[in-house]
C-alpha positions as CSV (number, residue, x, y, z in Angstrom):
1,M,100.4,11.8,115.6
2,I,100.8,8.7,113.4
3,E,103.5,10.4,111.4
4,A,105.4,11.4,114.5
5,A,105.1,7.9,116.0
6,R,106.3,6.4,112.7
7,E,109.3,8.7,112.6
8,L,110.2,7.9,116.2
9,W,109.8,4.2,115.6
10,G,112.1,4.3,112.7
11,A,114.7,6.1,114.8
12,R,114.1,4.1,118.0
13,E,117.6,2.7,118.2
14,L,119.0,6.3,118.1
15,V,116.5,7.4,120.8
16,F,117.6,4.6,123.1
17,T,121.2,5.4,122.4
18,L,120.7,9.0,123.3
19,V,118.8,8.0,126.5
20,K,121.7,5.8,127.6
21,R,124.2,8.5,126.7
22,D,122.4,11.2,128.7
23,L,122.1,8.9,131.7
24,K,125.8,8.0,131.6
25,I,126.8,11.7,131.3
26,R,124.5,12.7,134.1
27,Y,126.0,10.2,136.6
28,K,129.5,10.1,135.3
29,S,132.1,10.7,138.1
30,T,129.3,10.8,140.8
31,A,129.7,8.8,144.0
32,L,126.1,7.7,144.2
33,G,125.3,7.2,140.5
34,F,121.7,6.2,139.9
35,L,121.0,6.5,143.6
36,W,120.5,10.2,142.9
37,S,117.2,9.2,141.3
38,F,116.2,8.3,144.9
39,G,118.2,10.8,146.9
40,R,117.0,13.9,145.2
41,P,113.2,13.4,145.7
42,L,113.8,12.2,149.2
43,A,115.8,15.3,150.1
44,I,113.2,17.6,148.6
45,M,110.5,15.7,150.4
46,A,112.3,16.1,153.7
47,I,112.7,19.9,153.2
48,L,109.1,20.4,152.2
49,W,107.8,18.2,155.0
50,A,109.8,20.2,157.6
51,V,108.6,23.5,156.2
52,F,105.0,22.9,155.3
53,S,104.0,20.2,157.8
54,Q,106.0,21.1,160.9
55,F,106.0,24.9,160.6
56,V,103.0,25.8,158.4
57,G,100.8,22.9,159.7
58,I,99.5,21.5,156.5
59,E,97.9,18.1,156.9
60,T,97.0,15.2,154.6
61,A,93.6,14.5,153.2
62,H,93.3,11.4,155.4
63,A,94.4,11.1,159.1
64,D,96.0,7.7,158.5
65,L,98.1,8.9,155.5
66,P,101.5,10.2,156.6
67,Y,102.3,13.6,155.1
68,P,105.7,12.5,153.8
69,L,104.1,9.7,151.8
70,Q,101.5,12.1,150.3
71,L,104.3,14.5,149.5
72,L,106.5,11.9,147.9
73,S,103.8,10.4,145.8
74,S,103.0,13.9,144.5
75,L,106.6,15.1,144.0
76,L,107.6,12.2,141.7
77,P,105.3,13.0,138.8
78,W,106.1,16.7,139.3
79,M,109.8,16.0,139.1
80,F,109.2,14.0,136.0
81,L,107.6,17.1,134.5
82,T,110.3,19.5,135.5
83,G,113.2,17.2,134.5
84,A,111.6,16.4,131.1
85,V,110.6,20.0,130.2
86,F,113.9,21.7,131.3
87,E,116.1,19.1,129.6
88,A,114.1,19.1,126.4
89,N,114.2,22.9,126.4
90,G,117.8,23.0,125.4
91,S,118.1,19.6,123.7
92,I,118.3,20.9,120.1
93,L,120.8,23.5,121.1
94,A,122.9,21.0,123.0
95,N,123.0,18.7,119.9
96,G,123.4,21.5,117.4
97,N,126.5,20.0,115.8
98,I,124.7,16.8,115.1
99,V,121.6,18.6,113.7
100,K,123.8,20.6,111.3
101,K,126.1,17.8,110.1
102,I,124.1,14.6,110.2
103,A,120.7,13.9,108.6
104,V,118.8,12.6,111.7
105,P,115.3,13.4,112.7
106,S,115.8,16.2,115.3
107,I,112.6,15.1,117.1
108,V,114.7,12.3,118.7
109,F,116.5,14.8,121.0
110,P,113.5,16.1,123.0
111,T,112.0,12.6,122.9
112,A,115.2,11.2,124.5
113,A,115.0,13.9,127.2
114,V,111.5,12.9,128.2
115,L,112.3,9.2,128.1
116,G,115.4,9.6,130.2
117,N,113.4,11.3,132.9
118,L,110.8,8.5,132.5
119,V,113.5,6.1,133.6
120,H,114.2,8.2,136.7
121,L,110.5,8.2,137.4
122,F,110.3,4.4,137.4
123,L,113.4,4.2,139.6
124,A,111.9,6.7,142.1
125,L,108.5,4.9,142.1
126,G,110.4,1.8,143.3
127,V,111.5,3.8,146.3
128,L,107.9,4.9,147.0
129,A,106.7,1.3,146.7
130,V,109.2,0.3,149.4
131,F,108.0,3.1,151.7
132,V,104.4,2.1,151.2
133,L,105.3,-1.6,151.9
134,F,106.9,-0.6,155.2
135,S,103.9,1.6,156.1
136,S,100.6,0.3,157.4
137,I,98.9,1.0,154.1
138,P,98.3,-2.1,151.9
139,F,98.3,-1.8,148.1
140,G,94.9,-1.7,146.5
141,W,93.9,-3.0,143.0
142,E,94.0,0.7,141.9
143,V,97.8,0.6,141.6
144,L,97.3,-1.5,138.5
145,L,96.1,1.6,136.7
146,L,99.3,3.4,137.3
147,P,100.8,2.6,133.8
148,F,97.9,4.3,132.1
149,L,98.4,7.5,134.2
150,I,102.1,7.5,133.5
151,A,101.3,7.1,129.7
152,V,99.0,10.1,129.8
153,Q,101.6,12.2,131.5
154,T,104.3,11.1,129.2
155,L,102.2,12.0,126.1
156,M,101.6,15.4,127.6
157,L,105.3,16.0,128.4
158,L,106.3,14.9,124.9
159,G,104.0,17.6,123.4
160,I,105.4,20.3,125.8
161,A,109.0,19.1,125.1
162,Y,108.6,19.4,121.3
163,L,107.1,22.8,121.7
164,V,109.7,24.4,124.0
165,A,112.6,22.6,122.2
166,A,111.6,24.0,118.8
167,L,110.8,27.5,120.0
168,N,114.0,27.8,122.1
169,V,116.1,27.5,118.9
170,F,114.6,30.8,117.6
171,Y,113.8,32.5,120.9
172,R,116.5,31.9,123.6
173,D,114.4,33.5,126.3
174,V,112.0,30.6,126.1
175,G,114.0,28.9,128.8
176,S,113.5,31.8,131.2
177,V,109.8,31.9,130.5
178,T,109.5,28.2,131.0
179,E,111.1,28.4,134.4
180,I,108.6,31.1,135.5
181,V,105.6,29.2,134.1
182,V,106.7,25.9,135.8
183,T,107.2,27.6,139.1
184,M,103.7,29.1,139.0
185,W,102.3,25.8,137.8
186,F,103.8,24.1,140.9
187,Y,101.9,26.2,143.4
188,L,98.7,25.9,141.3
189,T,98.9,22.1,141.7
190,P,98.0,20.3,144.9
191,I,101.4,18.9,145.6
192,I,102.4,20.3,149.0
193,Y,98.7,20.6,150.1
194,P,95.6,18.5,149.6
195,L,93.0,19.4,147.1
196,Q,90.5,20.1,149.8
197,L,92.5,23.1,151.0
198,A,92.1,24.8,147.7
199,R,88.5,23.7,147.2
200,N,87.4,25.0,150.7
201,K,89.3,28.3,150.3
202,L,87.9,29.0,146.9
203,R,84.3,28.0,147.8
204,D,84.3,29.8,151.1
205,D,85.3,32.9,149.3
206,G,82.5,32.4,146.8
207,H,84.8,31.5,143.9
208,E,83.1,28.4,142.7
209,V,84.0,29.1,139.1
210,L,87.7,29.5,140.0
211,Y,87.6,26.1,141.7
212,Y,86.5,24.4,138.5
213,L,89.1,26.3,136.5
214,Y,91.6,25.1,139.1
215,L,90.5,21.5,138.2
216,L,91.2,22.2,134.5
217,N,94.9,22.4,135.4
218,P,96.0,19.1,133.7
219,M,98.4,18.3,136.5
220,T,95.8,18.6,139.3
221,P,93.9,15.4,138.4
222,I,97.1,13.6,137.5
223,V,98.7,14.3,141.0
224,C,95.4,13.5,142.7
225,A,95.1,10.3,140.7
226,Y,98.7,9.3,141.7
227,R,97.7,9.6,145.3
228,R,94.4,7.8,144.7
229,L,96.2,4.8,143.0
230,W,99.0,4.5,145.5
231,F,96.8,4.7,148.6
232,G,93.5,3.4,147.1
233,S,92.9,0.8,149.8
234,L,93.0,3.6,152.4
235,L,91.3,6.4,150.5
236,R,88.4,4.4,149.2
237,H,87.1,4.3,152.8
238,G,87.1,8.1,153.2
239,G,89.3,11.1,152.9
240,R,89.3,11.2,149.1
241,E,90.1,14.5,147.6
242,L,87.6,13.9,144.8
243,D,84.9,11.3,144.4
244,D,85.8,8.6,141.9
245,K,83.4,9.9,139.2
246,T,84.7,13.5,139.4
247,L,88.3,12.2,139.4
248,L,87.6,10.0,136.4
249,L,86.2,13.0,134.5
250,A,89.1,15.2,135.5
251,V,91.6,12.6,134.4
252,A,89.7,12.3,131.1
253,S,90.1,16.0,130.6
254,S,93.8,15.7,131.3
255,T,94.0,12.9,128.7
256,V,92.3,15.0,126.1
257,F,94.7,17.9,127.0
258,A,97.6,15.5,126.6
259,V,96.5,14.4,123.2
260,L,95.9,18.0,122.0
261,V,99.2,19.3,123.3
262,F,101.1,16.3,121.8
263,L,99.5,17.0,118.4
264,A,100.2,20.8,118.7
265,G,103.8,20.2,119.9
266,Q,104.8,17.8,117.2
267,A,103.0,20.0,114.5
268,V,105.0,23.1,115.6
269,F,108.2,21.0,115.8
270,R,107.8,19.6,112.3
271,R,107.0,23.0,110.9
272,L,110.1,24.6,112.4
273,S,112.6,21.7,112.2
274,D,113.6,22.4,108.6
275,R,115.0,25.7,109.7
276,F,117.0,24.4,112.7
277,A,120.3,23.9,110.9
278,D,120.2,27.5,109.5
279,E,119.4,29.0,112.8
280,L,122.0,27.0,114.7
């Protein structure tokens, strides 16, 4: 981890340049520009709200928490994941000419993909903050812990990004496999439904072990923690998906997973990076 951090710090100006380049390319010749960082999650939220709340009848964990707010607070970290993983997946291939001709640490390309989507997350969180301000839910002190949660998720996504970016150079079907895995991951994470729904279903059917395996999904505690931090002043008085002790332990397990996947991802990337130029 120290070697990877040192390498990235030495190439930090290149990373920031790549982030700015990718952001400019993404919004070049668009009418709304950076407003798409807000419009896309809001559009997806509206569609999911119409389908799962109005038609299916899914409700929030707390009667005073509007379903659109629960949905938006859960979608933003998930969209951070999908954007970072999918863009990192092809980042080495997209910059193949640079990798073959210029002696630059290739790890900067998947890193820039993750950090670019981190910028989108911060912009979108600003929209969520505005929605919360205009709701009847006051901010609690828990929102101050949000930077730690974002750091944990970012570390995890860097590890995944390094892994898929490196493997995709040699096995081009990694992209298709990633799409399938991420789609399955979405429905195994309490984004469109509260955690209680999964817990009650699994426990009622006598699958207590499956419920605890469900909690080992690293995105489950992260998504629940996002909701807990944003709406802490409301949820601390009831309607919490997990009690604070269990949530803390679950986030700790996600933190351990994030560190392990980062170490594994950067180790695989460093091992394979010497062969990138020949393969490309």
